[in-house]
C-alpha positions as CSV (number, residue, x, y, z in Angstrom):
1,X,0.3,-0.2,-0.1
2,X,1.3,3.5,-1.0
3,X,0.3,6.8,1.0
4,X,-0.7,9.7,-0.7
5,X,1.7,12.7,0.1
6,X,0.3,16.2,-0.5
7,X,2.8,18.0,-2.8
8,X,1.6,21.5,-1.5
9,X,2.4,20.5,2.1
10,X,6.0,19.2,0.9
11,X,6.9,22.7,-0.6
12,X,5.9,24.7,2.7
13,X,7.7,22.5,4.6
14,X,11.5,23.2,5.0
15,X,14.1,20.2,5.1
16,X,14.8,19.2,8.6
17,X,18.5,20.7,8.3
18,X,17.2,23.9,6.4
19,X,18.5,27.0,8.4
20,X,15.8,29.2,9.7
21,X,14.9,32.2,7.7
22,X,15.5,34.4,10.6
23,X,18.5,35.7,11.6
24,X,17.8,36.5,15.4
25,X,15.0,35.3,17.4
26,X,14.2,37.6,20.3
27,X,12.6,36.5,23.5
28,X,10.6,39.5,25.0
29,X,8.3,39.8,27.8
30,X,4.5,40.3,26.2
31,X,3.4,41.8,29.5
32,X,5.7,44.5,29.8
33,X,4.7,47.7,28.2
34,X,8.0,49.1,27.8
35,X,9.2,46.0,26.1
36,X,6.1,45.9,23.6
37,X,6.8,49.5,22.8
38,X,10.4,48.2,21.8
39,X,9.1,45.3,20.3
40,X,6.6,47.1,18.0
41,X,9.0,49.3,16.8
42,X,11.5,46.7,16.0
43,X,8.5,44.9,14.2
44,X,8.0,47.9,11.9
45,X,11.8,48.1,11.3
46,X,11.3,44.6,10.4
47,X,8.7,45.4,8.0
48,X,7.4,41.6,7.3
49,X,11.1,40.5,6.1
50,X,11.0,37.7,9.2
51,X,14.5,38.8,9.8
52,X,13.9,38.7,13.9
53,X,11.6,36.1,15.1
54,X,9.7,37.7,18.0
55,X,8.9,35.2,20.9
56,X,6.7,36.5,23.7
57,X,7.9,34.3,26.7
58,X,4.3,35.3,28.7
59,X,2.5,33.4,26.4
60,X,1.6,30.3,28.1
61,X,2.6,28.2,25.4
62,X,5.8,29.3,25.4
63,X,8.5,26.3,25.4
64,X,12.4,26.8,26.4
65,X,13.2,23.7,24.4
66,X,12.2,25.5,21.3
67,X,14.1,28.6,22.2
68,X,17.5,27.9,23.2
69,X,16.5,26.3,26.8
70,X,15.9,29.5,28.0
71,X,13.3,29.0,30.6
72,X,10.7,31.6,31.9
73,X,12.3,32.6,34.9
74,X,15.8,33.2,33.3
75,X,14.0,35.0,30.2
76,X,12.3,37.2,32.8
77,X,15.4,38.4,34.4
78,X,17.4,39.3,31.5
79,X,16.6,39.9,27.9
80,X,17.7,37.0,25.7
81,X,18.1,35.8,22.3
82,X,18.8,32.7,19.8
83,X,20.9,32.6,16.9
84,X,20.4,30.5,13.9
85,X,23.2,28.1,15.2
86,X,21.6,27.7,18.7
87,X,23.7,29.9,20.5
88,X,22.2,32.2,23.3
89,X,23.0,35.9,23.9
90,X,21.6,38.1,26.6
91,X,21.8,41.7,28.0
92,X,22.7,44.9,25.8
93,X,24.4,42.0,23.2
94,X,21.1,41.3,22.2
95,X,20.0,45.0,21.2
96,X,23.1,45.1,19.5
97,X,22.5,42.4,17.1
98,X,18.7,42.9,16.7
99,X,19.5,46.6,15.5
100,X,22.2,45.4,13.3
101,X,20.3,42.9,11.7
102,X,17.4,45.4,10.9
103,X,20.0,47.6,9.5
104,X,20.1,50.1,12.5
105,X,23.6,48.7,13.9
106,X,24.8,52.7,14.6
107,X,22.2,52.9,17.1
108,X,24.3,50.6,19.4
109,X,27.8,51.0,17.8
110,X,29.3,52.7,20.5
111,X,28.5,49.9,22.9
112,X,31.2,47.9,21.4
113,X,33.9,50.3,22.7
114,X,35.3,48.9,26.2
115,X,34.4,51.6,28.5
116,X,31.2,52.5,26.8
117,X,30.1,49.0,26.7
118,X,30.7,48.3,30.3
119,X,28.7,51.4,31.5
120,X,26.0,50.4,29.2
121,X,25.8,46.7,30.5
122,X,25.8,47.8,34.2
123,X,23.1,50.6,33.5
124,X,20.8,47.9,31.4
125,X,21.7,45.3,34.6
126,X,20.0,47.8,36.9
127,X,17.3,48.4,34.7
128,X,16.8,44.5,34.4
129,X,16.6,44.5,37.9
130,X,14.0,46.9,38.4
131,X,12.1,46.8,35.1
132,X,9.0,44.5,36.9
133,X,8.5,47.0,39.7
134,X,9.2,50.2,37.6
135,X,6.5,49.1,35.1
136,X,3.9,48.7,37.9
137,X,4.2,44.6,38.4
138,X,4.9,42.3,41.0
139,X,8.5,40.9,41.5
140,X,10.1,38.1,39.5
141,X,9.5,35.5,42.2
142,X,5.9,36.5,42.2
143,X,5.6,36.4,38.6
144,X,7.3,33.1,38.4
145,X,4.9,31.4,41.0
146,X,1.9,33.0,39.4
147,X,2.7,31.7,36.0
148,X,3.5,28.1,37.6
149,X,-0.1,28.2,39.1
150,X,-1.9,29.1,36.2
151,X,-0.4,26.7,33.9
152,X,-0.9,23.6,36.5
153,X,-4.3,24.7,36.8
154,X,-4.5,24.3,33.0
155,X,-3.8,20.8,33.4
156,X,-6.6,18.0,33.7
157,X,-8.1,17.3,37.0
158,X,-6.1,20.4,38.5
159,X,-7.6,23.4,40.7
160,X,-11.4,22.1,40.6
161,X,-13.3,24.2,42.9
């Protein structure tokens, strides 16, 4: 017996060893108003070219295994991105790379200089540590616990009242 293979499906399915069409996968917090503002700006700059894959870590369907193994808590603590080869980058390097991919590398070019880079990295670290309370949200431990509870309640036979 032979099986029928839909030729339209085959042409839309990339080979298993095909490189992704995106050049960088940006992991962002879709519940952060400032993060969303930046992502909206970057999406407009991407203009549908698919150079940047935008992944909302706040989505309950977020799967760390599909995104460089970066778990929710880690991704919430600092911005991360995944490169096509699977390498994971974080902090200001993410912004530098995303802006370069979108043809705006000049915005972060000065951060490649050792002294300026160190200052910007430090400033980003302070921002990342205070991002949740500055945007009116609970601390990281509370956000993570709420997510875990929400996901557990979505499992069958859980959280019934």
